[in-house]
C-alpha positions as CSV (number, residue, x, y, z in Angstrom):
1,X,-21.1,11.1,-10.9
2,X,-18.0,8.9,-11.4
3,X,-17.8,7.3,-14.8
4,X,-17.6,3.8,-13.4
5,X,-20.9,4.4,-11.5
6,X,-22.6,5.5,-14.8
7,X,-21.3,2.2,-16.3
8,X,-22.8,0.2,-13.4
9,X,-26.2,1.9,-13.8
10,X,-26.2,1.4,-17.5
11,X,-25.4,-2.4,-17.1
12,X,-28.0,-2.8,-14.4
13,X,-30.6,-1.1,-16.5
14,X,-29.8,-3.1,-19.6
15,X,-30.0,-6.4,-17.7
16,X,-33.3,-5.4,-16.1
17,X,-34.9,-5.1,-19.6
18,X,-34.5,-8.8,-20.3
19,X,-35.8,-11.2,-17.6
20,X,-34.3,-14.2,-19.3
21,X,-30.7,-13.3,-18.7
22,X,-29.0,-15.7,-16.2
23,X,-28.4,-14.3,-12.7
24,X,-24.8,-15.7,-12.7
25,X,-22.6,-14.0,-15.3
26,X,-20.5,-17.1,-15.6
27,X,-23.5,-18.8,-17.1
28,X,-24.0,-16.3,-19.9
29,X,-23.9,-17.5,-23.5
30,X,-22.7,-15.6,-26.6
31,X,-26.4,-14.9,-27.3
32,X,-26.9,-13.4,-23.8
33,X,-24.2,-10.9,-24.4
34,X,-25.5,-10.1,-27.8
35,X,-28.9,-9.4,-26.3
36,X,-27.5,-7.0,-23.8
37,X,-25.3,-5.3,-26.5
38,X,-28.4,-4.7,-28.7
39,X,-30.4,-3.3,-25.7
40,X,-27.6,-0.9,-24.9
41,X,-26.5,0.1,-28.4
42,X,-27.7,3.7,-27.9
43,X,-25.9,4.0,-24.5
44,X,-22.5,2.4,-24.9
45,X,-21.1,5.1,-27.2
46,X,-21.5,7.7,-24.5
47,X,-19.3,6.0,-21.9
48,X,-16.0,7.6,-21.3
49,X,-14.0,4.4,-21.3
50,X,-10.6,6.1,-21.7
51,X,-11.1,8.0,-18.4
52,X,-11.5,4.9,-16.3
53,X,-8.7,3.5,-14.1
54,X,-7.0,0.2,-14.8
55,X,-8.7,-1.3,-11.7
56,X,-12.1,-0.1,-12.9
57,X,-11.6,-1.5,-16.4
58,X,-10.5,-4.9,-15.0
59,X,-13.3,-5.1,-12.3
60,X,-16.2,-3.5,-14.2
61,X,-15.6,-3.4,-18.0
62,X,-13.7,-6.7,-18.6
63,X,-16.6,-9.0,-17.4
64,X,-18.8,-7.4,-20.1
65,X,-16.2,-7.0,-22.8
66,X,-18.2,-9.1,-25.2
67,X,-20.8,-6.3,-25.6
68,X,-18.1,-3.9,-26.8
69,X,-16.7,-3.7,-30.3
70,X,-13.5,-5.6,-30.7
71,X,-11.6,-2.5,-31.8
72,X,-12.9,-0.5,-28.8
73,X,-11.8,-3.2,-26.3
74,X,-8.4,-3.4,-28.0
75,X,-8.0,0.4,-27.8
76,X,-9.0,0.5,-24.1
77,X,-6.3,-2.0,-23.3
78,X,-3.7,-0.2,-25.4
79,X,-4.6,3.1,-23.8
80,X,-4.0,1.6,-20.3
81,X,-0.6,0.3,-21.3
82,X,0.6,3.1,-23.6
83,X,-1.6,6.2,-22.9
84,X,0.3,8.5,-25.3
85,X,-0.2,6.3,-28.4
86,X,-3.1,7.2,-30.6
87,X,-6.1,4.8,-30.8
88,X,-8.7,4.3,-33.6
89,X,-11.7,4.7,-31.3
90,X,-13.2,8.1,-30.4
91,X,-12.0,9.4,-27.0
92,X,-14.8,11.5,-25.5
93,X,-13.7,14.4,-23.3
94,X,-13.9,13.8,-19.5
95,X,-17.1,14.8,-17.8
96,X,-17.0,18.2,-16.2
97,X,-18.8,19.2,-13.0
98,X,-19.7,22.7,-12.2
99,X,-18.6,23.3,-8.7
100,X,-20.4,26.2,-7.0
101,X,-18.6,27.7,-4.1
102,X,-20.9,28.2,-1.2
103,X,-20.3,30.2,2.0
104,X,-18.9,28.2,4.8
105,X,-21.4,26.4,7.0
106,X,-21.3,24.6,10.3
107,X,-19.7,21.2,10.0
108,X,-22.2,18.4,9.9
109,X,-21.6,15.3,12.0
110,X,-20.1,12.7,9.8
111,X,-22.3,9.9,8.6
112,X,-21.6,6.6,10.5
113,X,-19.3,4.3,8.5
114,X,-21.6,1.4,9.2
115,X,-25.3,0.7,9.7
116,X,-24.5,-2.3,11.9
117,X,-21.6,-1.5,14.2
118,X,-20.2,1.5,16.1
119,X,-16.7,3.0,16.3
120,X,-16.4,1.2,19.7
121,X,-17.1,-2.1,17.9
122,X,-14.4,-1.2,15.3
123,X,-11.9,-0.6,18.0
124,X,-12.7,-4.0,19.5
125,X,-12.3,-5.8,16.2
126,X,-9.0,-4.0,15.6
127,X,-7.8,-5.2,18.9
128,X,-8.6,-8.8,18.0
129,X,-6.9,-8.5,14.6
130,X,-3.7,-7.3,16.3
131,X,-4.0,-9.8,19.2
132,X,-3.5,-6.9,21.7
133,X,-3.9,-7.4,25.4
134,X,-4.6,-3.7,25.8
135,X,-7.7,-2.7,23.8
136,X,-7.6,0.1,21.2
137,X,-9.8,3.1,22.0
138,X,-11.5,5.6,19.6
139,X,-8.3,7.7,19.4
140,X,-5.8,5.1,18.5
141,X,-7.6,2.7,16.1
142,X,-4.9,1.8,13.5
143,X,-7.3,0.7,10.8
144,X,-9.8,2.2,8.4
145,X,-12.9,0.1,7.7
146,X,-13.5,0.6,4.0
147,X,-17.0,-0.6,2.9
148,X,-17.1,-3.1,0.1
149,X,-20.6,-4.4,0.3
150,X,-23.8,-3.5,2.1
151,X,-26.8,-5.7,1.8
152,X,-29.4,-2.9,2.0
153,X,-27.5,-1.1,-0.8
154,X,-26.2,-3.9,-3.0
155,X,-28.7,-6.7,-2.4
156,X,-28.7,-9.9,-0.4
157,X,-28.0,-12.5,-3.2
158,X,-25.1,-14.8,-2.2
159,X,-23.5,-14.3,-5.7
160,X,-23.3,-10.6,-5.0
161,X,-20.9,-11.3,-2.2
162,X,-18.5,-13.3,-4.5
163,X,-18.7,-10.8,-7.3
164,X,-18.0,-7.7,-5.1
165,X,-15.6,-9.3,-2.6
166,X,-13.5,-11.3,-5.1
167,X,-9.8,-10.3,-4.8
168,X,-10.2,-8.5,-1.5
169,X,-8.1,-9.6,1.5
170,X,-8.2,-8.6,5.2
171,X,-12.0,-8.4,5.3
172,X,-14.6,-8.4,8.1
173,X,-18.1,-9.8,7.4
174,X,-20.8,-8.3,9.8
175,X,-24.2,-9.8,10.1
176,X,-27.3,-8.4,11.9
177,X,-29.5,-11.4,12.9
178,X,-33.2,-11.1,12.3
179,X,-35.4,-10.8,15.4
180,X,-32.5,-10.4,17.8
181,X,-30.0,-7.8,19.0
182,X,-27.2,-10.1,17.7
183,X,-24.3,-8.9,15.6
184,X,-22.1,-11.7,14.5
185,X,-19.3,-12.0,12.0
186,X,-15.9,-13.2,10.9
187,X,-12.5,-11.9,9.9
188,X,-10.6,-13.3,6.9
189,X,-7.0,-12.2,6.5
190,X,-6.7,-14.0,3.2
191,X,-8.2,-13.2,-0.2
192,X,-11.7,-14.2,-1.3
193,X,-11.6,-16.0,-4.7
194,X,-14.7,-16.8,-6.7
195,X,-12.9,-18.8,-9.3
196,X,-12.1,-21.9,-7.3
197,X,-13.8,-25.3,-7.3
198,X,-14.2,-25.0,-3.6
199,X,-11.0,-24.6,-1.6
200,X,-10.3,-24.3,2.1
201,X,-7.9,-21.5,3.0
202,X,-5.4,-22.2,5.8
203,X,-4.7,-19.4,8.3
204,X,-4.1,-19.1,12.1
205,X,-5.3,-15.5,12.1
206,X,-9.0,-15.7,11.2
207,X,-11.7,-15.5,13.9
208,X,-15.5,-15.4,14.3
209,X,-17.3,-13.3,16.9
210,X,-20.4,-11.7,18.3
211,X,-20.5,-8.1,19.5
212,X,-22.0,-6.5,22.6
213,X,-25.2,-4.9,21.5
214,X,-28.7,-4.2,23.0
215,X,-29.5,-7.2,25.3
216,X,-26.2,-8.9,24.4
217,X,-24.1,-8.2,27.5
218,X,-20.7,-9.0,26.3
219,X,-18.7,-9.7,23.1
220,X,-17.5,-13.2,22.2
221,X,-14.2,-13.9,20.3
222,X,-13.7,-17.3,18.8
223,X,-10.3,-17.8,17.1
224,X,-9.7,-20.6,14.6
225,X,-8.3,-23.8,16.2
226,X,-8.2,-25.9,13.0
227,X,-6.2,-23.7,10.7
228,X,-6.7,-25.9,7.6
229,X,-10.4,-25.3,7.7
230,X,-10.4,-21.6,8.6
231,X,-12.2,-20.1,5.6
232,X,-13.8,-21.6,2.5
233,X,-13.8,-20.2,-1.0
234,X,-17.0,-21.8,-2.3
235,X,-17.0,-23.4,-5.7
236,X,-18.7,-21.6,-8.6
237,X,-21.7,-23.9,-8.8
238,X,-22.8,-23.2,-5.2
239,X,-22.1,-19.4,-5.1
240,X,-25.7,-18.8,-6.1
241,X,-26.8,-20.1,-2.7
242,X,-23.7,-19.9,-0.5
243,X,-22.0,-16.8,0.8
244,X,-19.0,-16.3,3.1
245,X,-18.0,-19.4,5.0
246,X,-15.9,-19.5,8.2
247,X,-15.7,-23.1,9.3
248,X,-18.3,-23.0,12.1
249,X,-20.2,-20.0,10.8
250,X,-21.5,-19.5,7.3
251,X,-24.2,-17.6,5.3
252,X,-26.5,-19.6,3.0
253,X,-29.8,-19.1,1.2
254,X,-31.7,-21.6,-1.0
255,X,-33.8,-18.7,-2.2
256,X,-30.7,-16.7,-3.2
257,X,-31.5,-14.0,-0.7
258,X,-30.2,-14.1,2.8
259,X,-33.2,-12.3,4.2
260,X,-35.8,-14.7,2.8
261,X,-35.0,-18.0,4.6
262,X,-33.5,-19.3,7.8
263,X,-30.6,-21.4,6.6
264,X,-27.6,-19.3,7.5
265,X,-25.8,-21.3,10.1
266,X,-23.4,-21.3,13.1
267,X,-22.3,-24.5,14.7
268,X,-23.5,-24.9,18.3
269,X,-20.3,-26.6,19.3
270,X,-16.9,-25.4,18.1
271,X,-15.2,-27.8,15.7
272,X,-13.0,-25.5,13.6
273,X,-13.1,-22.5,16.0
274,X,-12.8,-22.3,19.7
275,X,-16.3,-21.7,20.8
276,X,-19.9,-20.9,19.6
277,X,-20.7,-17.2,19.0
278,X,-24.5,-17.0,19.3
279,X,-26.3,-16.5,22.5
280,X,-29.3,-18.3,21.0
281,X,-29.4,-22.1,21.1
282,X,-30.8,-22.1,17.5
283,X,-28.2,-22.9,14.9
284,X,-30.0,-21.6,11.8
285,X,-31.0,-17.9,11.3
286,X,-32.0,-15.3,8.8
287,X,-30.6,-11.7,8.6
288,X,-31.8,-8.2,8.2
289,X,-28.6,-6.7,6.9
290,X,-24.9,-7.5,6.4
291,X,-21.8,-5.6,5.5
292,X,-18.3,-6.4,4.3
293,X,-15.4,-4.1,5.1
294,X,-11.8,-4.2,3.9
295,X,-9.5,-3.5,6.8
296,X,-6.7,-1.1,5.8
297,X,-4.0,0.2,8.1
298,X,-4.0,4.0,8.4
299,X,-1.0,5.9,7.0
300,X,0.8,8.3,9.4
């Protein structure tokens, strides 16, 4: 198992031992961090901090740096900047994995990259991103869809979206609507930022959509028409209930779980985008799953 995943499981386990810890990490007090530090005091010395990448340290360790000894945190940062300089903290050896060579076997079909959309859908979304008149097919899709978040894996709390998607640009949000065949979503070419006080992002390249699926006979593409209100980075105080927001389509939950109430919303008449994207006349809906992908151009 990757070291960063071990860290994630340790943190999740530690938090689960104390029900009084706030859900939003930004609301934690010094005492909250001390409580977690005491809970994990037998676990923390076994993490291979010095074998984590700089991105993993910034994204995963830094938010919980207050549970680490000051010298250890200082040494971690020094090691990232000057890896050859000695540190005072103990550097544990990297974890080794015994790899057993097995005889070759028939190649298994690859697992689908998404539990919501197909490769054909990915080609269609890629065509929209590049504004092509000729659609991409399965052999010439120029993008990789790299999974950032999956509701059935990572949970449906709105705050999870902001924590996991913060700093990511060129993302597609995909939503499976409860009780229907509908797959709807939005494309944001800009960067999600959880540290704003609520700021609209201006772009002419975002769009919202619904995809052909089941009883849905054709896909609908709705490009932004009011670029100043294309995508909203929600303020910190509403991230506990508000997820991604695309002008005329947004995800919301007063119960902090998108699957538990019917308050996610799409506007029935386009104000910021060209047209409505749902076949249903109902504006509010709940979901059964959602995914967020980072769209990365393939290298040749």
